[in-house]
C-alpha positions in Angstrom: -24.1 22.5 8.8 -25.7 22.3 5.3 -22.5 23.5 3.7 -20.5 20.9 5.5 -22.9 18.2 4.6 -22.9 19.3 0.9 -19.0 19.2 0.9 -19.0 15.7 2.4 -21.5 14.5 -0.2 -19.6 16.1 -3.0 -16.3 14.4 -1.9 -18.0 11.0 -1.6 -19.5 11.4 -5.0 -16.1 12.5 -6.4 -14.4 9.4 -4.9 -17.1 7.2 -6.4 -16.6 8.7 -9.8 -12.9 8.1 -9.6 -13.5 4.4 -8.9 -16.2 4.1 -11.6 -14.0 5.9 -14.1 -11.1 3.6 -13.5 -13.4 0.6 -13.7 -14.8 1.7 -17.1 -11.2 2.1 -18.4 -10.9 -1.7 -18.1 -14.3 -3.4 -18.3 -17.3 -1.2 -17.9 -20.4 -2.9 -16.3 -20.5 -2.2 -12.6 -23.5 -3.5 -10.7 -25.6 -0.9 -8.9 -26.6 -3.2 -6.0 -30.3 -2.6 -6.6 -32.6 -5.6 -7.1 -36.2 -6.1 -8.1 -38.2 -9.1 -6.9 -37.1 -12.3 -8.7 -34.2 -10.5 -10.4 -31.1 -12.6 -11.1 -28.5 -12.7 -8.3 -25.1 -14.0 -9.3 -22.9 -16.3 -7.1 -19.3 -15.8 -8.1 -16.7 -18.5 -7.2 -13.3 -16.8 -6.6 -10.4 -18.7 -5.2 -9.4 -21.7 -3.1 -6.2 -22.2 -1.2 -4.6 -23.2 2.1 -5.8 -21.4 5.2 -2.3 -20.8 6.6 -1.0 -19.5 3.2 -3.7 -17.0 2.4 -1.8 -15.3 -0.3 -1.4 -18.7 -2.1 -4.6 -18.9 -4.0 -5.9 -20.9 -7.0 -9.0 -20.7 -9.1 -12.0 -22.4 -7.4 -12.3 -25.0 -10.2 -8.7 -26.0 -10.0 -10.1 -28.5 -7.5 -12.4 -31.0 -9.2 -15.6 -29.2 -8.1 -18.4 -29.0 -10.6 -20.5 -26.0 -11.7 -24.2 -25.7 -11.8 -26.3 -26.0 -15.0 -26.8 -22.3 -15.6 -24.6 -21.2 -18.5 -25.3 -17.5 -19.1 -25.6 -14.4 -16.8 -26.9 -10.9 -17.4 -23.8 -9.0 -16.3 -20.1 -9.4 -15.5 -17.4 -6.9 -14.5 -13.8 -7.0 -13.6 -11.6 -4.0 -12.7 -7.9 -3.5 -13.1 -7.5 -3.6 -9.3 -9.3 -7.0 -9.1 -7.1 -8.4 -11.9 -3.9 -7.2 -10.2 -4.9 -8.6 -6.8 -5.6 -12.1 -8.2 -9.4 -11.9 -8.0 -10.6 -14.4 -10.6 -14.4 -14.5 -10.6 -16.1 -17.5 -12.2 -19.8 -18.0 -12.4 -21.0 -20.8 -10.2 -23.7 -21.9 -12.5 -26.3 -21.8 -9.7 -29.7 -20.3 -10.3 -30.5 -17.6 -7.8 -33.2 -14.8 -7.7 -33.8 -12.0 -5.3 -36.2 -12.9 -2.5 -36.9 -16.3 -4.0 -36.3 -19.2 -1.6 -34.9 -22.5 -2.9 -35.2 -25.7 -1.0 -32.4 -28.3 -1.0 -31.7 -29.2 -4.6 -28.8 -31.0 -6.3 -26.9 -29.0 -9.0 -24.1 -31.4 -10.1 -22.3 -34.7 -9.4 -18.6 -35.7 -9.3 -17.4 -39.2 -9.7 -14.1 -39.6 -7.8 -11.4 -41.3 -9.8 -7.8 -41.6 -8.4 -6.7 -38.1 -9.5 -9.8 -36.3 -8.2 -9.6 -38.2 -4.9 -5.9 -37.2 -4.5 -6.7 -33.6 -5.2 -9.5 -33.4 -2.6 -7.5 -35.3 0.0 -4.6 -32.9 -0.5 -7.0 -29.9 -0.1 -8.5 -31.3 3.1 -5.1 -32.2 4.6 -3.9 -28.7 4.0 -7.0 -27.1 5.3 -8.1 -25.5 2.0 -10.9 -23.0 2.1 -12.6 -21.1 -0.7 -14.1 -17.7 -1.3 -17.3 -16.7 -3.0 -19.1 -13.4 -3.7 -22.8 -12.4 -3.7 -23.4 -8.8 -4.6 -19.8 -8.0 -3.7 -20.2 -9.5 -0.2 -17.5 -12.1 0.4 -18.4 -15.6 1.8 -15.9 -18.2 2.9 -16.3 -21.9 3.2 -14.1 -24.9 4.1 -13.5 -27.7 1.6 -13.6 -30.6 4.0 -12.7 -32.1 7.3 -10.1 -34.5 8.5 -10.9 -37.1 11.2 -7.5 -37.7 12.6 -8.6 -40.5 14.9 -9.7 -42.7 12.0 -7.5 -41.0 9.4 -10.5 -40.4 7.2 -11.2 -37.5 4.9 -14.6 -35.9 4.4 -15.9 -33.2 2.0 -18.8 -30.9 2.6 -21.4 -31.3 -0.2 -24.2 -29.0 0.8 -24.1 -25.1 0.7 -26.9 -23.4 2.7 -27.2 -19.7 2.0 -29.0 -17.4 4.4 -29.4 -14.0 2.7 -30.7 -10.9 4.4 -32.3 -8.0 2.4 -33.4 -4.5 3.2 -35.7 -3.0 0.7 -34.0 -3.5 -2.7 -30.5 -4.2 -1.3 -28.7 -7.4 -0.2 -27.3 -6.5 3.2 -26.2 -9.9 4.7 -25.0 -13.2 3.4 -24.1 -16.3 5.5 -23.0 -19.8 4.3 -23.4 -23.0 6.3 -21.6 -26.1 5.0 -23.4 -29.4 5.6 -23.7 -33.0 4.5 -20.3 -34.5 5.2 -19.3 -37.3 2.8 -16.3 -39.5 3.1 -13.8 -39.3 0.3 -13.4 -42.8 -1.4 -12.3 -43.8 -4.8 -15.2 -44.4 -7.3 -17.6 -42.6 -5.0 -20.3 -40.5 -6.7 -20.6 -37.3 -4.8 -23.7 -35.1 -5.3 -23.5 -31.4 -4.5 -26.6 -29.5 -3.3 -27.6 -26.0 -2.3 -30.5 -24.1 -0.8 -31.3 -20.4 -0.3 -33.3 -18.7 2.4 -34.2 -15.1 2.2 -35.2 -13.0 5.2 -35.8 -9.3 5.9 -32.9 -7.7 7.8 -32.7 -4.5 9.8 -29.1 -3.9 8.6 -28.9 -0.8 6.4 -27.0 -0.9 3.1 -24.3 1.5 4.3 -23.6 -0.7 7.3 -23.7 -4.1 5.6 -19.9 -4.4 5.5 -19.5 -3.9 9.3 -19.7 -7.6 10.0 -16.5 -8.2 8.1 -14.5 -5.6 10.1 -12.7 -6.8 13.2 -13.0 -4.3 16.0 -11.5 -6.7 18.5 -8.3 -6.8 16.4 -8.2 -3.1 15.6 -8.7 -2.0 19.2 -9.0 1.7 19.4 -7.4 1.7 22.8 -4.2 0.2 21.3 -4.3 2.7 18.4 -4.7 5.6 20.7 -1.8 4.4 22.8 0.2 4.2 19.7 -0.8 7.7 18.6 0.0 9.0 22.1 3.4 7.3 22.1 4.2 8.8 18.7 2.9 12.2 19.7 5.1 12.3 22.8 8.0 11.5 20.5 7.0 14.4 18.3 7.0 16.7 21.3 10.4 15.5 22.4 11.9 16.0 18.9 10.4 19.4 18.3 11.6 20.4 21.7 15.1 19.1 20.9 15.2 21.0 17.6 13.7 24.3 18.9 15.3 24.5 22.4 18.7 22.8 21.9 19.6 22.9 18.3 18.4 26.4 17.6 20.0 27.6 20.8 23.2 26.1 19.6 22.8 27.7 16.2 22.1 31.1 17.8 25.4 30.8 19.7 27.1 30.0 16.4 25.6 33.2 14.9 26.9 35.2 17.8 30.4 33.7 17.5 30.5 34.3 13.7 29.3 37.8 14.2 32.2 38.4 16.6 34.6 36.9 14.1 33.6 39.6 11.6 35.0 42.2 14.0 38.4 40.4 14.3 41.1 41.5 11.8 42.2 39.0 9.2 45.5 38.1 11.0 43.7 37.2 14.2 41.1 35.3 12.3 43.7 33.2 10.5 45.3 32.4 13.9 42.1 31.6 15.6 40.4 28.2 15.9 37.5 28.7 13.7 35.4 25.5 13.1 31.9 24.4 12.5 29.3 24.5 9.7 30.5 27.9 8.4 33.7 26.3 7.2 31.8 24.4 4.5 29.8 27.3 3.2 31.6 27.2 -0.1 30.6 23.6 -0.7 27.3 23.0 1.0 25.2 24.2 -2.1 27.2 22.3 -4.6 25.2 19.8 -6.7 24.8 16.4 -5.1 26.7 13.6 -6.7 24.7 11.7 -9.3 22.3 14.7 -9.7 20.1 12.9 -12.3 19.4 9.9 -10.0 19.0 12.2 -6.9 16.5 14.5 -8.6 14.5 11.5 -10.0 14.3 10.0 -6.5 13.2 13.3 -4.9 10.6 13.8 -7.6 9.3 10.2 -6.9 9.3 11.0 -3.2 7.1 14.1 -3.7 4.8 12.0 -5.9 4.5 9.1 -3.5 3.8 11.4 -0.5 1.0 13.1 -2.4 -0.6 9.9 -3.5 -0.4 8.4 0.0 -2.2 11.4 1.5 -4.8 11.6 -1.3 -5.6 7.9 -1.2 -5.9 7.8 2.6 -8.2 10.8 2.5 -10.4 9.2 -0.3 -10.6 6.0 1.7 -11.7 7.8 4.8 -14.4 9.6 2.9 -15.5 6.9 0.5 -15.0 3.6 2.3 -13.0 2.2 -0.6 -12.1 -0.9 1.4 -15.7 -2.2 0.9 -15.3 -2.7 -2.9 -13.1 -5.4 -4.4 -10.0 -3.9 -5.9 -11.2 -0.3 -5.6 -8.3 0.7 -3.2 -5.6 -0.5 -5.6 -7.5 0.8 -8.6 -7.9 4.3 -7.1 -4.2 4.3 -6.1 -3.2 3.6 -9.7 -5.5 6.2 -11.0 -4.4 8.9 -8.5 -0.7 8.0 -9.2 -1.3 8.4 -12.9 -3.1 11.7 -12.8 -0.7 13.3 -10.3 2.4 12.4 -12.3 3.1 16.1 -13.1 4.1 16.5 -9.4 6.9 14.0 -10.0 8.1 15.9 -13.1 7.8 19.3 -11.6 9.9 18.8 -8.4 12.4 16.4 -10.0 12.9 18.6 -13.1 13.2 21.8 -11.0 15.8 20.2 -8.7 17.8 18.8 -11.7 17.8 22.2 -13.4 18.9 23.9 -10.1 21.8 21.5 -10.0 22.8 22.6 -13.5 21.7 19.4 -15.2 21.3 19.6 -19.0 20.2 16.1 -20.1 16.6 16.8 -18.9 14.9 14.4 -21.3 16.9 11.5 -19.8 16.2 12.8 -16.3 12.4 13.0 -17.1 12.4 9.4 -18.4 14.2 8.2 -15.3 11.9 10.0 -13.0 8.7 8.8 -14.8 9.7 5.1 -14.9 11.9 4.7 -11.8 9.1 3.5 -9.5 6.9 1.8 -12.2 10.0 -0.2 -13.4 10.8 -1.4 -9.9 7.2 -2.4 -9.3 6.8 -4.1 -12.7 10.1 -5.8 -12.4 9.3 -7.3 -9.0 5.8 -8.2 -10.1 7.2 -9.8 -13.3 9.6 -12.0 -11.3 6.9 -13.1 -8.8 4.5 -13.6 -11.8 6.8 -16.3 -13.2 6.6 -18.2 -9.9 2.9 -17.8 -9.7 2.5 -19.1 -13.2 4.7 -22.1 -12.3 2.4 -22.8 -9.4 -0.8 -22.1 -11.5 -1.8 -19.7 -8.8 -4.6 -17.1 -9.3 -2.1 -14.4 -8.2 -0.6 -14.6 -11.7 -1.3 -11.3 -13.4 -3.2 -11.7 -16.7 -1.4 -10.6 -19.8 -4.2 -8.1 -20.6 -3.8 -6.4 -17.2 -0.1 -6.1 -17.8 -0.7 -4.5 -21.1 -3.2 -2.1 -19.4 -0.6 -1.1 -16.8 2.0 -0.6 -19.5 -0.4 1.6 -21.5 -1.1 3.7 -18.4 2.7 4.2 -17.9 3.4 5.1 -21.5 0.3 7.1 -22.5 -0.7 8.7 -19.1 2.2 8.8 -16.7 5.0 9.7 -19.2 3.2 12.7 -20.9 2.0 14.1 -17.6 5.5 13.8 -16.2 6.8 15.6 -19.2 4.4 18.5 -18.6 5.5 18.7 -15.0 9.2 18.6 -15.9 8.7 21.5 -18.4 6.8 23.5 -15.8 9.4 22.8 -13.1 12.4 23.7 -15.3 10.8 27.0 -16.4 9.2 28.1 -13.1 11.4 26.8 -10.4 14.6 25.6 -12.1 16.8 28.7 -11.7 19.7 28.2 -9.2 19.1 30.4 -6.1 21.7 29.1 -3.7 23.8 31.5 -1.5 26.9 30.7 -1.8 38.3 17.2 12.4 35.6 14.6 12.3 34.5 12.0 14.9 33.7 8.5 13.7 30.1 8.8 14.8 29.8 11.8 12.4 30.3 9.7 9.3 27.4 9.8 6.9 26.9 6.0 7.1 26.5 6.2 10.9 24.2 9.2 10.7 22.2 7.4 8.1 21.7 4.2 10.2 20.8 6.2 13.3 18.4 8.5 11.5 15.7 5.9 10.8 15.4 4.5 14.3 13.1 7.2 15.8 10.8 7.4 12.7 10.4 3.7 12.8 9.6 3.8 16.5 6.7 6.2 15.7 5.1 3.7 13.3 6.0 0.2 14.3 2.8 -0.5 16.2 0.7 0.5 13.2 3.0 -1.7 11.0 1.7 -4.7 12.9 -1.9 -3.9 12.0 -1.1 -3.1 8.4 1.0 -6.3 7.9 -1.7 -8.4 9.6 -4.4 -6.8 7.4 -2.7 -7.7 4.2 -1.0 -11.0 5.0 -3.7 -12.5 7.3 -6.6 -11.2 5.1 -8.2 -9.0 7.7 -9.8 -5.8 6.4 -8.0 -2.7 7.4 -10.6 0.1 7.9 -9.1 2.5 10.5 -7.7 4.9 7.9 -8.2 7.9 10.3 -5.5 6.4 12.5 -3.3 5.7 9.5 -3.5 9.4 8.4 -2.5 10.5 11.9 0.4 8.1 11.9 1.6 9.3 8.5 1.5 12.9 9.6 3.4 12.1 12.8 6.0 10.1 10.8 6.5 13.1 8.6 7.1 15.5 11.6 9.4 13.0 13.3 11.4 12.5 10.0 11.8 16.2 9.5 13.0 16.8 13.0 15.5 13.8 13.0 16.8 14.8 9.6 17.4 18.4 10.7 19.4 17.2 13.7 21.4 14.8 11.6 22.1 17.5 9.0 23.3 19.9 11.6 25.7 17.4 13.1 27.1 16.6 9.7 27.6 20.2 8.8 29.1 21.0 12.2 31.6 18.2 11.5 32.5 20.2 8.4 31.1 17.7 5.9 29.2 19.3 3.1 27.7 16.1 1.7 24.3 16.7 3.2 21.9 16.1 0.3 22.3 12.3 0.0 22.9 11.9 3.7 19.7 13.8 4.6 17.8 11.6 2.2 19.4 8.4 3.3 19.0 9.2 7.1 15.3 9.5 6.6 15.0 6.7 4.1 16.7 4.3 6.5 13.3 4.0 8.2 12.4 1.6 5.5 15.4 -0.5 6.3 14.0 -1.1 9.8 10.6 -1.8 8.4 12.0 -4.5 6.2 13.9 -6.0 9.1 10.6 -6.0 11.0 9.1 -7.9 8.1 11.6 -10.8 8.7 10.5 -10.9 12.4 6.8 -10.9 11.3 7.3 -13.6 8.8 9.1 -15.9 11.3 6.9 -15.4 14.3 3.5 -14.0 13.4 2.4 -16.0 10.3 2.6 -19.6 9.1 3.6 -19.2 5.4 5.7 -21.8 3.7 7.0 -22.7 0.3 8.9 -20.9 -2.4 5.8 -19.1 -3.8 4.7 -17.6 -0.5 8.3 -16.6 0.5 9.0 -14.9 -2.8 5.6 -13.3 -2.8 6.0 -12.0 0.8 9.6 -10.7 0.6 9.2 -9.4 -2.9 6.2 -7.2 -2.2 7.6 -6.2 1.2 10.7 -5.0 -0.6 8.5 -2.9 -2.9 6.6 -1.5 0.1 9.8 -0.6 1.9 11.4 1.0 -1.2 8.3 3.2 -1.7 8.2 4.1 2.1 12.0 4.9 2.0 11.6 7.2 -1.0 8.7 9.0 0.7 10.5 9.4 4.0 13.8 10.3 2.3 12.1 13.1 0.3 10.3 14.5 3.4 13.6 14.5 5.2 15.4 16.2 2.4 12.7 18.9 2.2 13.2 19.6 5.9 17.0 19.5 5.7 17.0 21.8 2.6 14.8 24.4 4.4 17.1 24.2 7.4 20.4 24.6 5.4 19.0 27.5 3.4 17.9 29.2 6.6 21.2 29.0 8.5 23.3 29.9 5.5 21.2 32.9 4.5 21.0 34.3 8.0 24.7 34.4 8.9 26.9 36.7 6.8 29.3 34.7 4.7 32.6 36.2 3.5 
């Protein structure tokens, strides 16, 4: 028991160090969440935006709000993950101290001229809400209220903070908006606030539970999804083991009998099936440089996915702003040798000689896709003056990570792959539904069926701003997806080879990767019927990043499928005797 507890504590400490290390690379002062009596507490104003377009956010002071009189603060930090997610913290200017109550007090005034009045009316009409942070705990408030009966617009002018503390930690924060004032031109609006501190029984490690939504992430639905996918796995494994292998065993028996037949009879006989393409099946795939780069990226994405999910389960990364994205970038960077190793080894096995170009393609294939899409969306975000626009400094930081971390580590992996695993070791009448395109489109249906329920929860978490925290279920779904993908790809590969088509490498990859095509189709359905986004910015943001998600998922699934198909092809062609 002590050993297990020590291991868990060690893993949690390791995850925390990863997050802290990545934070320090960008801007190094991370708050420790410990306060003494009367110590400064900072209220950060983050973003404001329409309730139904939750990804369309602007800085809080893009509306004509006013800040408090306090100019300086004792600490400030921003991580790379926060910057890339559009978190833009601005000091509120309000004076706050730990355990120090503040009665209702004014902190600023705004005189409404025509422009300010129009801005506030627009915000109220579009149901604008804003987000704040106290000690990394998010707080949400509504800008104002519309009286549709009298067609009058009101703004909330008083912020009442009720803060719970446990020992030296802040464990609970609540905001109540009060004092409704009608919006009229030349009105002088006074903003006020108050703070009430009270002892709370909530422990520090449980303080984030109030933000989780157990009614939405119903465990019963998740277990039903897991059970449904598990039954699919049993069915597919049974299909592969009982039907496919049985068929292959019959092929072995038939080919063994063919060895006893003399050459004349063999020429006159009706020999068919996958043995007929034994001379072609281990030929290099077309476009070997691109294929090996994609397979290398697929190994890399698969490893990063499993590692990040595991870290999130152990370390509760979803409770810290930007830590999940920051950890993903860090893990992706430090595991870059995996990309170079498997991509470089496969390229060498296929006889490729331009290994430097292959290494560069493998290293920058996925980062260039992500940066290209982000760059395009960034133009739109800048046009709308949205907080989602990525700062130039963050873009430089990402570029430096790609050039000075990912590229050298990929080079190391490529050299190891070429020297350790790069030596070639291959042994050396079709129906319409056996065409690679048909097999490709059919191959992704069952893997998509094993994950589509979880896709709803993941989509809703991101696009409806719910906090996804059931990463144990996600890990099970990812593992089931891999098993289903391997089984389906093996079946598709066998059908293709039995139709005497040797082009199995790209087909096995595409059949598994087509899962992403159905995920992207599902994103259209989700956009039209499940959310209320509108406008060019939201549409480009949604479909742009859903395309990136689908591409990454397709590369991962395609690589897993190729690995399974490669193992299957090697097995059957090294077992039977080939003339």
